[in-house]
N, C-alpha and C positions, 0 to 999 in steps of 0.2 A: 352247931349252936354255939361255938367259941365266937363265932364273927356277929352273932345277936346284937351286941351292943353295939359294935359299929356298922350293921344296917340301922339299927334305929337311930345312932346320931347322922347317920345320911339323910334318913327319912324325914327328922325334924328339921334338916339344914335347908330342904327343899321345902319344906312347907313354910319356913319362917322367910324365905326370900320374896321381899315385895318387888316392886315395879323397880327399875333403876333410876337414879336421878337424872335428871336432863344435863347432858354431855354440856358441856362451856361453848361448844359450838352453838347448840340448841339454844342455852341461854341468851348469848350473842343475837339472835333472830328474834327475840322479845320484843315488841313495841316498848318503849320508855314509860315508867310508871308517869302519870300526868303530876305536875309539881304545884298541887292544891291541897287543901283539906277535902277528903271525899264524904261525903254524908250517907249514910245506909239508904236511909226512906227517899231522898232526893235522888240518886245517882243509882246505886247498885239494885235496891227493890224493883224499878223499873225493867232491867235489863234481864235479871233474873227471872221477871213476870213474862217476858217476851220471848225469852230463847229456853228456859231451863224448867219453867212449872210444868208444864204437859207432860212430862217424862219422869222428873224427879221430883214431885211434891203432890199434895193433894192424895195421898194414899199410894201414890205409886212409886218406886224406887229401882228403876232399871240401872241393871249393872250393880245392884244392891246399895246406890249412891242415892241418898234424900237430902234434899234442900229446906226441908220443911222449917226446920230450927238450925240455928249458928252450930249447936253441936253435933247435928247431924250431919251439916255442911263440912266442918272441919274434921269429923270422923271420917268421912268418904265411905266409897264401897270396895267392890272386889279387888280394886288394884291399890288401895292403901287411901290413906290420907286425903281429901281433897284440897286441903288448905293448909299452911304453915303461917301462921300469925306474924307478921313483921319480917316474912321471908317470902316474897311473891315467885320469887326466881325458881324456890322448890316446891312451889305447890301446882300438884296435878291440873286443877283446874285451868291455872293460866296457862299451861302448855297444852289443853285440849282447846281450850275455845281462840287461841293464839294460832292453832293451826300448823304448829310445828312439825309433827307429823300428818302428811297429807293423807293417810288411810285412817288417823282416828283424831277426827273434829268433831267437836261440841259447839254448835246442836247438830245431831244428824241429819234432821231435816229443818227447813227452815233457811232464815237468813243468819249468816255467818257473821261473828261479831267484827267489828273494823278495829283498825288499831288502836283509835280513840277511845275505843268501850275497853278494851283489853289494857290499855293503860290506866284506866280507871279503876279497874278491879286490881290490878296490881297496886296503886296508890292506896287503895282501901286495905289488902292486903297488911302492905308495908306499915299502915298507920295502926293496925292490930286487931282489921275485921271488927270492928264495933258493930253490934247488932242489937238495936233496941229488943228487949225481953218480950215485949208486948207483939212484935211483930211475928208473924209463922205464916208459911204456905200451906199448913195443913188445912184439911176439910174442914169448913166451918161446923 
């Protein structure tokens, strides 16, 4: 019983550990953010619609991740936050669509994102990830 507090601390530590941040080498593999202002409805919404909505919206949240709203998108899923506004290189969604780890790429099925698409996503996140409040990927 004397070791119970130490055991409890160890369990809490294990439970609080999230995914590791992308290494500097991994960050160097990311496509560069595009050098223009990105518009959610024109640029991001169509990419999400084509590649992500099938599994992560309209009532589905594979891996606990939903992109039905901006808040859900930022919150992320079982592996932690989906995106960190103004910090695309620290955003897990960027790592996934950029295929940094070939064993963990999104989308799982369908067409993989191009470097240009990843660059657009990065720029949007680096610009604060603005998402109009009236835009949702929820079931109608």
